[in-house]
HTML snippet that shows the backbone in 3Dmol.js (N, CA, C, O; Angstrom):
<script src="https://3Dmol.org/build/3Dmol-min.js"></script>
<div id="view" style="width:600px;height:400px;position:relative"></div>
<script>
const pdb = `
ATOM      1  N   MET A   1       0.828  -1.168   0.000  1.00  0.00           N
ATOM      2  CA  MET A   1       0.000   0.000   0.000  1.00  0.00           C
ATOM      3  C   MET A   1       0.881   1.243   0.000  1.00  0.00           C
ATOM      4  O   MET A   1       1.687   1.449   0.908  1.00  0.00           O
ATOM      5  N   THR A   2       0.721   2.046  -1.004  1.00  0.00           N
ATOM      6  CA  THR A   2       1.537   3.249  -1.118  1.00  0.00           C
ATOM      7  C   THR A   2       0.749   4.506  -0.804  1.00  0.00           C
ATOM      8  O   THR A   2       1.317   5.598  -0.787  1.00  0.00           O
ATOM      9  N   GLY A   3      -0.523   4.380  -0.558  1.00  0.00           N
ATOM     10  CA  GLY A   3      -1.329   5.544  -0.250  1.00  0.00           C
ATOM     11  C   GLY A   3      -1.823   6.277  -1.491  1.00  0.00           C
ATOM     12  O   GLY A   3      -2.416   7.350  -1.383  1.00  0.00           O
ATOM     13  N   GLU A   4      -1.582   5.700  -2.679  1.00  0.00           N
ATOM     14  CA  GLU A   4      -2.037   6.325  -3.928  1.00  0.00           C
ATOM     15  C   GLU A   4      -3.331   5.658  -4.360  1.00  0.00           C
ATOM     16  O   GLU A   4      -3.510   4.460  -4.140  1.00  0.00           O
ATOM     17  N   PRO A   5      -4.231   6.409  -4.968  1.00  0.00           N
ATOM     18  CA  PRO A   5      -5.463   5.808  -5.469  1.00  0.00           C
ATOM     19  C   PRO A   5      -5.155   4.724  -6.494  1.00  0.00           C
ATOM     20  O   PRO A   5      -4.231   4.850  -7.297  1.00  0.00           O
ATOM     21  N   ALA A   6      -5.932   3.680  -6.452  1.00  0.00           N
ATOM     22  CA  ALA A   6      -5.723   2.561  -7.368  1.00  0.00           C
ATOM     23  C   ALA A   6      -5.998   2.989  -8.799  1.00  0.00           C
ATOM     24  O   ALA A   6      -6.939   3.736  -9.068  1.00  0.00           O
ATOM     25  N   GLY A   7      -5.171   2.510  -9.706  1.00  0.00           N
ATOM     26  CA  GLY A   7      -5.401   2.772 -11.121  1.00  0.00           C
ATOM     27  C   GLY A   7      -4.754   4.035 -11.647  1.00  0.00           C
ATOM     28  O   GLY A   7      -4.843   4.311 -12.844  1.00  0.00           O
ATOM     29  N   GLN A   8      -4.109   4.807 -10.799  1.00  0.00           N
ATOM     30  CA  GLN A   8      -3.452   6.022 -11.274  1.00  0.00           C
ATOM     31  C   GLN A   8      -1.969   5.764 -11.443  1.00  0.00           C
ATOM     32  O   GLN A   8      -1.319   5.178 -10.577  1.00  0.00           O
ATOM     33  N   ASN A   9      -1.453   6.206 -12.559  1.00  0.00           N
ATOM     34  CA  ASN A   9      -0.044   6.041 -12.867  1.00  0.00           C
ATOM     35  C   ASN A   9       0.682   7.323 -12.488  1.00  0.00           C
ATOM     36  O   ASN A   9       0.381   8.393 -13.018  1.00  0.00           O
ATOM     37  N   THR A  10       1.640   7.215 -11.569  1.00  0.00           N
ATOM     38  CA  THR A  10       2.336   8.409 -11.102  1.00  0.00           C
ATOM     39  C   THR A  10       3.630   8.668 -11.871  1.00  0.00           C
ATOM     40  O   THR A  10       4.320   9.649 -11.593  1.00  0.00           O
ATOM     41  N   GLU A  11       3.973   7.805 -12.837  1.00  0.00           N
ATOM     42  CA  GLU A  11       5.186   7.995 -13.623  1.00  0.00           C
ATOM     43  C   GLU A  11       4.992   9.164 -14.584  1.00  0.00           C
ATOM     44  O   GLU A  11       3.890   9.407 -15.075  1.00  0.00           O
ATOM     45  N   ALA A  12       6.072   9.874 -14.839  1.00  0.00           N
ATOM     46  CA  ALA A  12       6.013  10.987 -15.792  1.00  0.00           C
ATOM     47  C   ALA A  12       5.779  10.424 -17.191  1.00  0.00           C
ATOM     48  O   ALA A  12       6.393   9.426 -17.568  1.00  0.00           O
ATOM     49  N   PRO A  13       4.903  11.051 -17.953  1.00  0.00           N
ATOM     50  CA  PRO A  13       4.650  10.548 -19.309  1.00  0.00           C
ATOM     51  C   PRO A  13       5.895  10.709 -20.179  1.00  0.00           C
ATOM     52  O   PRO A  13       6.568  11.739 -20.144  1.00  0.00           O
ATOM     53  N   GLN A  14       6.184   9.665 -20.961  1.00  0.00           N
ATOM     54  CA  GLN A  14       7.347   9.712 -21.834  1.00  0.00           C
ATOM     55  C   GLN A  14       6.962  10.362 -23.150  1.00  0.00           C
ATOM     56  O   GLN A  14       5.880  10.130 -23.690  1.00  0.00           O
ATOM     57  N   ASP A  15       7.879  11.184 -23.654  1.00  0.00           N
ATOM     58  CA  ASP A  15       7.651  11.778 -24.965  1.00  0.00           C
ATOM     59  C   ASP A  15       7.805  10.701 -26.014  1.00  0.00           C
ATOM     60  O   ASP A  15       8.792   9.965 -26.021  1.00  0.00           O
ATOM     61  N   LYS A  16       6.840  10.611 -26.891  1.00  0.00           N
ATOM     62  CA  LYS A  16       6.930   9.639 -27.971  1.00  0.00           C
ATOM     63  C   LYS A  16       7.645  10.297 -29.134  1.00  0.00           C
ATOM     64  O   LYS A  16       7.135  11.238 -29.742  1.00  0.00           O
ATOM     65  N   LYS A  17       8.834   9.791 -29.435  1.00  0.00           N
ATOM     66  CA  LYS A  17       9.630  10.348 -30.512  1.00  0.00           C
ATOM     67  C   LYS A  17       9.875   9.287 -31.563  1.00  0.00           C
ATOM     68  O   LYS A  17       9.941   8.093 -31.270  1.00  0.00           O
ATOM     69  N   LEU A  18      10.008   9.748 -32.786  1.00  0.00           N
ATOM     70  CA  LEU A  18      10.385   8.856 -33.868  1.00  0.00           C
ATOM     71  C   LEU A  18      11.896   8.687 -33.865  1.00  0.00           C
ATOM     72  O   LEU A  18      12.619   9.615 -33.504  1.00  0.00           O
ATOM     73  N   PRO A  19      12.379   7.524 -34.259  1.00  0.00           N
ATOM     74  CA  PRO A  19      13.828   7.378 -34.425  1.00  0.00           C
ATOM     75  C   PRO A  19      14.321   8.312 -35.532  1.00  0.00           C
ATOM     76  O   PRO A  19      13.559   8.675 -36.427  1.00  0.00           O
ATOM     77  N   ASN A  20      15.582   8.695 -35.468  1.00  0.00           N
ATOM     78  CA  ASN A  20      16.136   9.634 -36.437  1.00  0.00           C
ATOM     79  C   ASN A  20      15.963   9.163 -37.870  1.00  0.00           C
ATOM     80  O   ASN A  20      15.764   9.983 -38.766  1.00  0.00           O
ATOM     81  N   GLY A  21      16.035   7.868 -38.102  1.00  0.00           N
ATOM     82  CA  GLY A  21      15.880   7.339 -39.453  1.00  0.00           C
ATOM     83  C   GLY A  21      14.535   7.677 -40.068  1.00  0.00           C
ATOM     84  O   GLY A  21      14.435   7.880 -41.278  1.00  0.00           O
ATOM     85  N   HIS A  22      13.507   7.737 -39.245  1.00  0.00           N
ATOM     86  CA  HIS A  22      12.180   8.058 -39.763  1.00  0.00           C
ATOM     87  C   HIS A  22      12.106   9.508 -40.238  1.00  0.00           C
ATOM     88  O   HIS A  22      11.431   9.809 -41.222  1.00  0.00           O
ATOM     89  N   TYR A  23      12.799  10.399 -39.541  1.00  0.00           N
ATOM     90  CA  TYR A  23      12.817  11.798 -39.970  1.00  0.00           C
ATOM     91  C   TYR A  23      13.497  11.927 -41.335  1.00  0.00           C
ATOM     92  O   TYR A  23      13.051  12.694 -42.189  1.00  0.00           O
ATOM     93  N   PHE A  24      14.577  11.171 -41.530  1.00  0.00           N
ATOM     94  CA  PHE A  24      15.260  11.225 -42.817  1.00  0.00           C
ATOM     95  C   PHE A  24      14.397  10.623 -43.921  1.00  0.00           C
ATOM     96  O   PHE A  24      14.425  11.109 -45.051  1.00  0.00           O
ATOM     97  N   LYS A  25      13.633   9.579 -43.619  1.00  0.00           N
ATOM     98  CA  LYS A  25      12.733   9.003 -44.621  1.00  0.00           C
ATOM     99  C   LYS A  25      11.653  10.004 -45.007  1.00  0.00           C
ATOM    100  O   LYS A  25      11.354  10.179 -46.188  1.00  0.00           O
ATOM    101  N   ILE A  26      11.077  10.650 -44.021  1.00  0.00           N
ATOM    102  CA  ILE A  26      10.037  11.647 -44.292  1.00  0.00           C
ATOM    103  C   ILE A  26      10.608  12.782 -45.129  1.00  0.00           C
ATOM    104  O   ILE A  26       9.966  13.254 -46.067  1.00  0.00           O
ATOM    105  N   MET A  27      11.828  13.224 -44.785  1.00  0.00           N
ATOM    106  CA  MET A  27      12.471  14.278 -45.561  1.00  0.00           C
ATOM    107  C   MET A  27      12.733  13.794 -46.992  1.00  0.00           C
ATOM    108  O   MET A  27      12.572  14.556 -47.945  1.00  0.00           O
ATOM    109  N   GLY A  28      13.129  12.548 -47.137  1.00  0.00           N
ATOM    110  CA  GLY A  28      13.352  11.993 -48.469  1.00  0.00           C
ATOM    111  C   GLY A  28      12.077  11.947 -49.290  1.00  0.00           C
ATOM    112  O   GLY A  28      12.093  12.254 -50.482  1.00  0.00           O
ATOM    113  N   TYR A  29      10.973  11.567 -48.662  1.00  0.00           N
ATOM    114  CA  TYR A  29       9.686  11.550 -49.372  1.00  0.00           C
ATOM    115  C   TYR A  29       9.304  12.953 -49.837  1.00  0.00           C
ATOM    116  O   TYR A  29       8.861  13.149 -50.968  1.00  0.00           O
ATOM    117  N   LEU A  30       9.482  13.918 -48.947  1.00  0.00           N
ATOM    118  CA  LEU A  30       9.127  15.301 -49.299  1.00  0.00           C
ATOM    119  C   LEU A  30      10.017  15.835 -50.427  1.00  0.00           C
ATOM    120  O   LEU A  30       9.528  16.480 -51.354  1.00  0.00           O
ATOM    121  N   LEU A  31      11.320  15.565 -50.344  1.00  0.00           N
ATOM    122  CA  LEU A  31      12.223  16.022 -51.402  1.00  0.00           C
ATOM    123  C   LEU A  31      11.928  15.333 -52.730  1.00  0.00           C
ATOM    124  O   LEU A  31      12.021  15.956 -53.788  1.00  0.00           O
ATOM    125  N   THR A  32      11.575  14.058 -52.681  1.00  0.00           N
ATOM    126  CA  THR A  32      11.210  13.341 -53.908  1.00  0.00           C
ATOM    127  C   THR A  32       9.960  13.951 -54.533  1.00  0.00           C
ATOM    128  O   THR A  32       9.901  14.164 -55.744  1.00  0.00           O
ATOM    129  N   ALA A  33       8.961  14.230 -53.694  1.00  0.00           N
ATOM    130  CA  ALA A  33       7.730  14.840 -54.213  1.00  0.00           C
ATOM    131  C   ALA A  33       8.006  16.227 -54.793  1.00  0.00           C
ATOM    132  O   ALA A  33       7.438  16.598 -55.821  1.00  0.00           O
ATOM    133  N   CYS A  34       8.875  16.989 -54.135  1.00  0.00           N
ATOM    134  CA  CYS A  34       9.231  18.319 -54.654  1.00  0.00           C
ATOM    135  C   CYS A  34       9.950  18.202 -55.994  1.00  0.00           C
ATOM    136  O   CYS A  34       9.688  18.981 -56.910  1.00  0.00           O
ATOM    137  N   TRP A  35      10.849  17.237 -56.113  1.00  0.00           N
ATOM    138  CA  TRP A  35      11.589  17.050 -57.364  1.00  0.00           C
ATOM    139  C   TRP A  35      10.638  16.674 -58.502  1.00  0.00           C
ATOM    140  O   TRP A  35      10.722  17.235 -59.594  1.00  0.00           O
ATOM    141  N   VAL A  36       9.742  15.731 -58.246  1.00  0.00           N
ATOM    142  CA  VAL A  36       8.794  15.311 -59.278  1.00  0.00           C
ATOM    143  C   VAL A  36       7.908  16.485 -59.675  1.00  0.00           C
ATOM    144  O   VAL A  36       7.658  16.702 -60.861  1.00  0.00           O
ATOM    145  N   GLY A  37       7.434  17.240 -58.695  1.00  0.00           N
ATOM    146  CA  GLY A  37       6.620  18.419 -58.999  1.00  0.00           C
ATOM    147  C   GLY A  37       7.390  19.454 -59.793  1.00  0.00           C
ATOM    148  O   GLY A  37       6.850  20.063 -60.717  1.00  0.00           O
ATOM    149  N   TYR A  38       8.645  19.655 -59.438  1.00  0.00           N
ATOM    150  CA  TYR A  38       9.489  20.615 -60.156  1.00  0.00           C
ATOM    151  C   TYR A  38       9.673  20.197 -61.613  1.00  0.00           C
ATOM    152  O   TYR A  38       9.554  21.027 -62.515  1.00  0.00           O
ATOM    153  N   ILE A  39       9.958  18.935 -61.846  1.00  0.00           N
ATOM    154  CA  ILE A  39      10.156  18.451 -63.220  1.00  0.00           C
ATOM    155  C   ILE A  39       8.873  18.585 -64.028  1.00  0.00           C
ATOM    156  O   ILE A  39       8.902  19.015 -65.181  1.00  0.00           O
ATOM    157  N   VAL A  40       7.757  18.219 -63.428  1.00  0.00           N
ATOM    158  CA  VAL A  40       6.481  18.345 -64.141  1.00  0.00           C
ATOM    159  C   VAL A  40       6.201  19.811 -64.438  1.00  0.00           C
ATOM    160  O   VAL A  40       5.678  20.135 -65.504  1.00  0.00           O
ATOM    161  N   MET A  41       6.539  20.696 -63.519  1.00  0.00           N
ATOM    162  CA  MET A  41       6.280  22.118 -63.710  1.00  0.00           C
ATOM    163  C   MET A  41       7.150  22.703 -64.827  1.00  0.00           C
ATOM    164  O   MET A  41       6.637  23.411 -65.693  1.00  0.00           O
ATOM    165  N   ILE A  42       8.469  22.417 -64.821  1.00  0.00           N
ATOM    166  CA  ILE A  42       9.335  23.040 -65.825  1.00  0.00           C
ATOM    167  C   ILE A  42       9.150  22.423 -67.207  1.00  0.00           C
ATOM    168  O   ILE A  42       9.415  23.080 -68.213  1.00  0.00           O
ATOM    169  N   THR A  43       8.694  21.159 -67.272  1.00  0.00           N
ATOM    170  CA  THR A  43       8.463  20.545 -68.582  1.00  0.00           C
ATOM    171  C   THR A  43       7.024  20.729 -69.034  1.00  0.00           C
ATOM    172  O   THR A  43       6.661  20.346 -70.147  1.00  0.00           O
ATOM    173  N   LYS A  44       6.202  21.318 -68.163  1.00  0.00           N
ATOM    174  CA  LYS A  44       4.768  21.510 -68.445  1.00  0.00           C
ATOM    175  C   LYS A  44       4.084  20.182 -68.789  1.00  0.00           C
ATOM    176  O   LYS A  44       3.154  20.141 -69.594  1.00  0.00           O
ATOM    177  N   GLY A  45       4.558  19.106 -68.168  1.00  0.00           N
ATOM    178  CA  GLY A  45       3.951  17.791 -68.362  1.00  0.00           C
ATOM    179  C   GLY A  45       4.299  17.136 -69.677  1.00  0.00           C
ATOM    180  O   GLY A  45       3.731  16.097 -70.015  1.00  0.00           O
ATOM    181  N   ASP A  46       5.213  17.712 -70.426  1.00  0.00           N
ATOM    182  CA  ASP A  46       5.610  17.162 -71.728  1.00  0.00           C
ATOM    183  C   ASP A  46       6.629  16.049 -71.503  1.00  0.00           C
ATOM    184  O   ASP A  46       7.781  16.311 -71.157  1.00  0.00           O
ATOM    185  N   THR A  47       6.198  14.813 -71.700  1.00  0.00           N
ATOM    186  CA  THR A  47       7.078  13.670 -71.452  1.00  0.00           C
ATOM    187  C   THR A  47       8.175  13.529 -72.496  1.00  0.00           C
ATOM    188  O   THR A  47       9.107  12.752 -72.293  1.00  0.00           O
ATOM    189  N   SER A  48       8.093  14.250 -73.597  1.00  0.00           N
ATOM    190  CA  SER A  48       9.144  14.177 -74.608  1.00  0.00           C
ATOM    191  C   SER A  48      10.288  15.151 -74.322  1.00  0.00           C
ATOM    192  O   SER A  48      11.309  15.127 -75.008  1.00  0.00           O
ATOM    193  N   ASP A  49      10.121  16.003 -73.317  1.00  0.00           N
ATOM    194  CA  ASP A  49      11.176  16.944 -72.921  1.00  0.00           C
ATOM    195  C   ASP A  49      12.367  16.150 -72.363  1.00  0.00           C
ATOM    196  O   ASP A  49      12.165  15.207 -71.598  1.00  0.00           O
ATOM    197  N   PRO A  50      13.603  16.516 -72.731  1.00  0.00           N
ATOM    198  CA  PRO A  50      14.771  15.771 -72.233  1.00  0.00           C
ATOM    199  C   PRO A  50      14.910  15.804 -70.704  1.00  0.00           C
ATOM    200  O   PRO A  50      15.428  14.857 -70.113  1.00  0.00           O
ATOM    201  N   MET A  51      14.460  16.862 -70.077  1.00  0.00           N
ATOM    202  CA  MET A  51      14.553  16.956 -68.616  1.00  0.00           C
ATOM    203  C   MET A  51      13.657  15.926 -67.930  1.00  0.00           C
ATOM    204  O   MET A  51      13.927  15.523 -66.798  1.00  0.00           O
ATOM    205  N   PHE A  52      12.597  15.502 -68.607  1.00  0.00           N
ATOM    206  CA  PHE A  52      11.661  14.536 -68.026  1.00  0.00           C
ATOM    207  C   PHE A  52      12.330  13.180 -67.813  1.00  0.00           C
ATOM    208  O   PHE A  52      11.836  12.364 -67.034  1.00  0.00           O
ATOM    209  N   ASP A  53      13.450  12.931 -68.498  1.00  0.00           N
ATOM    210  CA  ASP A  53      14.177  11.670 -68.331  1.00  0.00           C
ATOM    211  C   ASP A  53      14.731  11.522 -66.919  1.00  0.00           C
ATOM    212  O   ASP A  53      15.002  10.407 -66.473  1.00  0.00           O
ATOM    213  N   TYR A  54      14.899  12.629 -66.219  1.00  0.00           N
ATOM    214  CA  TYR A  54      15.498  12.608 -64.889  1.00  0.00           C
ATOM    215  C   TYR A  54      14.474  12.591 -63.760  1.00  0.00           C
ATOM    216  O   TYR A  54      14.846  12.710 -62.592  1.00  0.00           O
ATOM    217  N   ILE A  55      13.204  12.446 -64.085  1.00  0.00           N
ATOM    218  CA  ILE A  55      12.161  12.547 -63.060  1.00  0.00           C
ATOM    219  C   ILE A  55      12.285  11.444 -62.007  1.00  0.00           C
ATOM    220  O   ILE A  55      11.999  11.680 -60.833  1.00  0.00           O
ATOM    221  N   PHE A  56      12.707  10.244 -62.412  1.00  0.00           N
ATOM    222  CA  PHE A  56      12.834   9.151 -61.453  1.00  0.00           C
ATOM    223  C   PHE A  56      14.279   8.777 -61.159  1.00  0.00           C
ATOM    224  O   PHE A  56      14.569   8.264 -60.079  1.00  0.00           O
ATOM    225  N   SER A  57      15.188   9.021 -62.091  1.00  0.00           N
ATOM    226  CA  SER A  57      16.572   8.586 -61.890  1.00  0.00           C
ATOM    227  C   SER A  57      17.290   9.401 -60.807  1.00  0.00           C
ATOM    228  O   SER A  57      18.074   8.839 -60.042  1.00  0.00           O
ATOM    229  N   VAL A  58      17.041  10.697 -60.729  1.00  0.00           N
ATOM    230  CA  VAL A  58      17.701  11.522 -59.712  1.00  0.00           C
ATOM    231  C   VAL A  58      17.241  11.122 -58.303  1.00  0.00           C
ATOM    232  O   VAL A  58      18.093  10.880 -57.448  1.00  0.00           O
ATOM    233  N   PRO A  59      15.938  11.041 -58.025  1.00  0.00           N
ATOM    234  CA  PRO A  59      15.534  10.599 -56.674  1.00  0.00           C
ATOM    235  C   PRO A  59      16.015   9.185 -56.351  1.00  0.00           C
ATOM    236  O   PRO A  59      16.413   8.907 -55.219  1.00  0.00           O
ATOM    237  N   LEU A  60      15.980   8.300 -57.333  1.00  0.00           N
ATOM    238  CA  LEU A  60      16.446   6.937 -57.085  1.00  0.00           C
ATOM    239  C   LEU A  60      17.923   6.929 -56.706  1.00  0.00           C
ATOM    240  O   LEU A  60      18.330   6.219 -55.787  1.00  0.00           O
ATOM    241  N   GLY A  61      18.708   7.709 -57.404  1.00  0.00           N
ATOM    242  CA  GLY A  61      20.135   7.806 -57.082  1.00  0.00           C
ATOM    243  C   GLY A  61      20.359   8.328 -55.675  1.00  0.00           C
ATOM    244  O   GLY A  61      21.202   7.810 -54.943  1.00  0.00           O
ATOM    245  N   PHE A  62      19.602   9.357 -55.294  1.00  0.00           N
ATOM    246  CA  PHE A  62      19.752   9.903 -53.941  1.00  0.00           C
ATOM    247  C   PHE A  62      19.289   8.920 -52.876  1.00  0.00           C
ATOM    248  O   PHE A  62      19.893   8.845 -51.806  1.00  0.00           O
ATOM    249  N   TRP A  63      18.218   8.159 -53.151  1.00  0.00           N
ATOM    250  CA  TRP A  63      17.770   7.158 -52.187  1.00  0.00           C
ATOM    251  C   TRP A  63      18.832   6.077 -52.003  1.00  0.00           C
ATOM    252  O   TRP A  63      19.082   5.639 -50.880  1.00  0.00           O
ATOM    253  N   ILE A  64      19.457   5.645 -53.096  1.00  0.00           N
ATOM    254  CA  ILE A  64      20.492   4.612 -53.003  1.00  0.00           C
ATOM    255  C   ILE A  64      21.695   5.135 -52.221  1.00  0.00           C
ATOM    256  O   ILE A  64      22.210   4.444 -51.342  1.00  0.00           O
ATOM    257  N   VAL A  65      22.145   6.349 -52.533  1.00  0.00           N
ATOM    258  CA  VAL A  65      23.271   6.938 -51.809  1.00  0.00           C
ATOM    259  C   VAL A  65      22.917   7.090 -50.325  1.00  0.00           C
ATOM    260  O   VAL A  65      23.748   6.819 -49.458  1.00  0.00           O
ATOM    261  N   GLY A  66      21.713   7.514 -50.040  1.00  0.00           N
ATOM    262  CA  GLY A  66      21.273   7.664 -48.647  1.00  0.00           C
ATOM    263  C   GLY A  66      21.254   6.346 -47.901  1.00  0.00           C
ATOM    264  O   GLY A  66      21.620   6.292 -46.727  1.00  0.00           O
ATOM    265  N   MET A  67      20.831   5.285 -48.567  1.00  0.00           N
ATOM    266  CA  MET A  67      20.810   3.979 -47.919  1.00  0.00           C
ATOM    267  C   MET A  67      22.224   3.465 -47.644  1.00  0.00           C
ATOM    268  O   MET A  67      22.468   2.838 -46.612  1.00  0.00           O
ATOM    269  N   VAL A  68      23.150   3.727 -48.561  1.00  0.00           N
ATOM    270  CA  VAL A  68      24.546   3.323 -48.359  1.00  0.00           C
ATOM    271  C   VAL A  68      25.141   4.095 -47.182  1.00  0.00           C
ATOM    272  O   VAL A  68      25.814   3.509 -46.333  1.00  0.00           O
ATOM    273  N   ILE A  69      24.897   5.412 -47.127  1.00  0.00           N
ATOM    274  CA  ILE A  69      25.395   6.219 -46.013  1.00  0.00           C
ATOM    275  C   ILE A  69      24.791   5.736 -44.697  1.00  0.00           C
ATOM    276  O   ILE A  69      25.500   5.620 -43.697  1.00  0.00           O
ATOM    277  N   ALA A  70      23.489   5.454 -44.687  1.00  0.00           N
ATOM    278  CA  ALA A  70      22.825   4.980 -43.471  1.00  0.00           C
ATOM    279  C   ALA A  70      23.416   3.646 -43.011  1.00  0.00           C
ATOM    280  O   ALA A  70      23.546   3.401 -41.812  1.00  0.00           O
ATOM    281  N   HIS A  71      23.769   2.796 -43.959  1.00  0.00           N
ATOM    282  CA  HIS A  71      24.372   1.509 -43.617  1.00  0.00           C
ATOM    283  C   HIS A  71      25.687   1.718 -42.871  1.00  0.00           C
ATOM    284  O   HIS A  71      25.926   1.088 -41.841  1.00  0.00           O
ATOM    285  N   PHE A  72      26.536   2.600 -43.388  1.00  0.00           N
ATOM    286  CA  PHE A  72      27.827   2.832 -42.757  1.00  0.00           C
ATOM    287  C   PHE A  72      27.683   3.566 -41.421  1.00  0.00           C
ATOM    288  O   PHE A  72      28.427   3.281 -40.482  1.00  0.00           O
ATOM    289  N   VAL A  73      26.753   4.492 -41.323  1.00  0.00           N
ATOM    290  CA  VAL A  73      26.528   5.193 -40.060  1.00  0.00           C
ATOM    291  C   VAL A  73      26.019   4.205 -39.008  1.00  0.00           C
ATOM    292  O   VAL A  73      26.473   4.230 -37.864  1.00  0.00           O
ATOM    293  N   ARG A  74      25.085   3.340 -39.388  1.00  0.00           N
ATOM    294  CA  ARG A  74      24.543   2.353 -38.464  1.00  0.00           C
ATOM    295  C   ARG A  74      25.633   1.370 -38.032  1.00  0.00           C
ATOM    296  O   ARG A  74      25.701   0.973 -36.869  1.00  0.00           O
ATOM    297  N   LYS A  75      26.477   0.989 -38.977  1.00  0.00           N
ATOM    298  CA  LYS A  75      27.555   0.050 -38.678  1.00  0.00           C
ATOM    299  C   LYS A  75      28.573   0.690 -37.720  1.00  0.00           C
ATOM    300  O   LYS A  75      29.064   0.029 -36.805  1.00  0.00           O
ATOM    301  N   LYS A  76      28.885   1.969 -37.932  1.00  0.00           N
ATOM    302  CA  LYS A  76      29.836   2.659 -37.081  1.00  0.00           C
ATOM    303  C   LYS A  76      29.263   2.877 -35.675  1.00  0.00           C
ATOM    304  O   LYS A  76      29.980   2.764 -34.681  1.00  0.00           O
ATOM    305  N   ALA A  77      27.976   3.187 -35.605  1.00  0.00           N
ATOM    306  CA  ALA A  77      27.335   3.441 -34.308  1.00  0.00           C
ATOM    307  C   ALA A  77      27.075   2.148 -33.551  1.00  0.00           C
ATOM    308  O   ALA A  77      26.858   2.168 -32.340  1.00  0.00           O
ATOM    309  N   GLY A  78      27.096   1.034 -34.254  1.00  0.00           N
ATOM    310  CA  GLY A  78      26.853  -0.243 -33.592  1.00  0.00           C
ATOM    311  C   GLY A  78      25.374  -0.519 -33.359  1.00  0.00           C
ATOM    312  O   GLY A  78      25.027  -1.486 -32.681  1.00  0.00           O
ATOM    313  N   GLY A  79      24.530   0.285 -33.890  1.00  0.00           N
ATOM    314  CA  GLY A  79      23.098   0.100 -33.717  1.00  0.00           C
ATOM    315  C   GLY A  79      22.528  -0.870 -34.722  1.00  0.00           C
ATOM    316  O   GLY A  79      23.139  -1.177 -35.746  1.00  0.00           O
ATOM    317  N   ASP A  80      21.351  -1.338 -34.405  1.00  0.00           N
ATOM    318  CA  ASP A  80      20.655  -2.238 -35.306  1.00  0.00           C
ATOM    319  C   ASP A  80      19.395  -1.539 -35.780  1.00  0.00           C
ATOM    320  O   ASP A  80      18.995  -0.515 -35.226  1.00  0.00           O
ATOM    321  N   ARG A  81      18.785  -2.087 -36.787  1.00  0.00           N
ATOM    322  CA  ARG A  81      17.546  -1.495 -37.298  1.00  0.00           C
ATOM    323  C   ARG A  81      16.463  -1.584 -36.243  1.00  0.00           C
ATOM    324  O   ARG A  81      16.396  -2.561 -35.497  1.00  0.00           O
ATOM    325  N   PRO A  82      15.609  -0.560 -36.173  1.00  0.00           N
ATOM    326  CA  PRO A  82      14.535  -0.598 -35.159  1.00  0.00           C
ATOM    327  C   PRO A  82      13.513  -1.648 -35.476  1.00  0.00           C
ATOM    328  O   PRO A  82      12.547  -1.814 -34.732  1.00  0.00           O
TER     329      PRO A  82
END
`;
const viewer = $3Dmol.createViewer("view");
viewer.addModel(pdb, "pdb");
viewer.setStyle({}, {cartoon: {color: "spectrum"}});
viewer.zoomTo();
viewer.render();
</script>
């Protein structure tokens, strides 16, 4: 018996935070959407424009580079995937 009413939790509430990797994924999604929107805007939706060839290759390249960097950072930190 601690003198506290039953059913009440006296522990301080923990802040629910996302792991850092999730913030980078969200940022990657936003940057990818911005890039696709930018390409569609400057080409006016014309798929025959030479710039339209880069609509998927540039984000894909950045995602691959980001995953390689994340692998080495995770390996150096000794952490495992969540």
